[in-house]
C-alpha positions as semicolon CSV with decimal commas, in nm:
position;residue;x (nm);y (nm);z (nm)
1;M;2,016;0,354;0,263
2;T;1,865;0,641;0,083
3;A;1,574;0,624;-0,145
4;K;1,651;0,697;-0,535
5;R;1,438;0,800;-0,773
6;L;1,381;0,571;-1,058
7;P;1,198;0,683;-1,406
8;I;0,955;0,457;-1,504
9;F;0,765;0,539;-1,807
10;G;0,856;0,914;-1,746
11;I;0,719;0,922;-1,417
12;E;0,953;0,956;-1,093
13;T;0,903;0,711;-0,842
14;G;1,079;0,622;-0,526
15;L;1,105;0,238;-0,533
16;H;1,465;0,170;-0,430
17;A;1,400;0,149;-0,037
18;P;1,088;-0,005;-0,086
19;L;1,175;-0,251;-0,301
20;I;1,525;-0,373;-0,078
21;N;1,236;-0,412;0,209
22;V;1,047;-0,653;-0,001
23;I;1,374;-0,838;-0,072
24;R;1,432;-0,887;0,307
25;G;1,096;-0,979;0,364
26;D;1,022;-0,658;0,624
27;M;0,749;-0,558;0,332
28;S;0,512;-0,749;0,051
29;L;0,472;-0,600;-0,272
30;V;0,073;-0,598;-0,171
31;G;-0,078;-0,481;0,145
32;P;-0,208;-0,225;0,373
33;R;0,075;0,065;0,367
34;P;0,275;0,089;0,663
35;V;0,154;0,315;0,951
36;V;0,327;0,489;1,282
37;S;0,224;0,353;1,587
38;E;-0,011;0,694;1,679
39;E;-0,209;0,577;1,370
40;L;-0,285;0,282;1,494
41;E;-0,563;0,411;1,728
42;H;-0,768;0,483;1,429
43;Y;-0,747;0,143;1,382
44;G;-0,938;0,038;1,661
45;E;-1,095;-0,309;1,635
46;H;-0,934;-0,407;1,286
47;A;-0,563;-0,298;1,465
48;K;-0,525;-0,658;1,511
49;L;-0,583;-0,736;1,137
50;Y;-0,359;-0,460;1,042
51;L;-0,063;-0,590;1,221
52;A;-0,122;-0,950;1,162
53;T;0,006;-0,897;0,803
54;R;0,346;-0,697;0,635
55;P;0,293;-0,351;0,509
56;G;0,300;-0,365;0,134
57;M;0,432;-0,130;-0,155
58;T;0,097;-0,102;-0,273
59;G;-0,283;-0,214;-0,174
60;S;-0,614;-0,115;-0,179
61;W;-0,586;0,242;-0,034
62;Q;-0,347;0,311;-0,345
63;I;-0,552;0,208;-0,602
64;N;-0,897;0,336;-0,458
65;G;-0,777;0,700;-0,462
66;R;-0,489;0,739;-0,186
67;S;-0,517;1,085;-0,078
68;D;-0,860;1,124;-0,235
69;V;-1,009;0,862;0,018
70;S;-1,061;0,913;0,399
71;Y;-0,892;0,766;0,677
72;E;-1,174;0,580;0,784
73;S;-1,238;0,429;0,424
74;R;-0,876;0,359;0,439
75;V;-0,869;0,142;0,746
76;A;-1,181;-0,045;0,598
77;L;-0,974;-0,096;0,300
78;D;-0,717;-0,213;0,479
79;A;-0,941;-0,477;0,686
80;D;-1,110;-0,621;0,387
81;Y;-0,783;-0,671;0,229
82;V;-0,656;-0,879;0,552
83;R;-0,954;-1,053;0,608
84;D;-1,043;-1,149;0,251
85;W;-0,687;-1,195;0,101
86;C;-0,607;-1,408;-0,203
87;L;-0,345;-1,415;-0,441
88;S;-0,588;-1,311;-0,748
89;T;-0,662;-1,016;-0,542
90;D;-0,299;-0,931;-0,544
91;L;-0,266;-0,953;-0,888
92;L;-0,565;-0,727;-0,980
93;I;-0,436;-0,465;-0,712
94;L;-0,055;-0,523;-0,908
95;I;-0,223;-0,457;-1,228
96;R;-0,425;-0,143;-1,112
97;T;-0,156;0,026;-0,987
98;V;0,015;0,066;-1,259
99;G;-0,273;0,219;-1,419
100;A;-0,249;0,454;-1,085
101;V;0,113;0,556;-1,094
102;I;0,050;0,668;-1,465
103;R;-0,228;0,857;-1,439
104;Q;-0,118;0,960;-1,099
105;R;-0,443;0,936;-0,924
106;G;-0,494;1,078;-0,572
107;S;-0,122;1,197;-0,536
108;M;-0,137;1,499;-0,357
């Protein structure tokens, strides 16, 4: 299935495929972003934490600047998210994601 671009508030987003993955249970709305197996070496001791959860459409990395954040910081954000997970954090991340998308913060 190909991702279609959906205009949301005048901003083009590729939400189609990730939403299908959430509905199927392969992804979560909030969580660490998916990585390829080669990237797991950057996670070091935190790889087990990363692998213990489903990847998410959005997460701490996205709301904290995405491409403006070093990979080391991304790993720390992902590990902290998994270790300290709670529903209120997910809700806050979802709310802050809307603002990040509108401002296009951290996009290349």
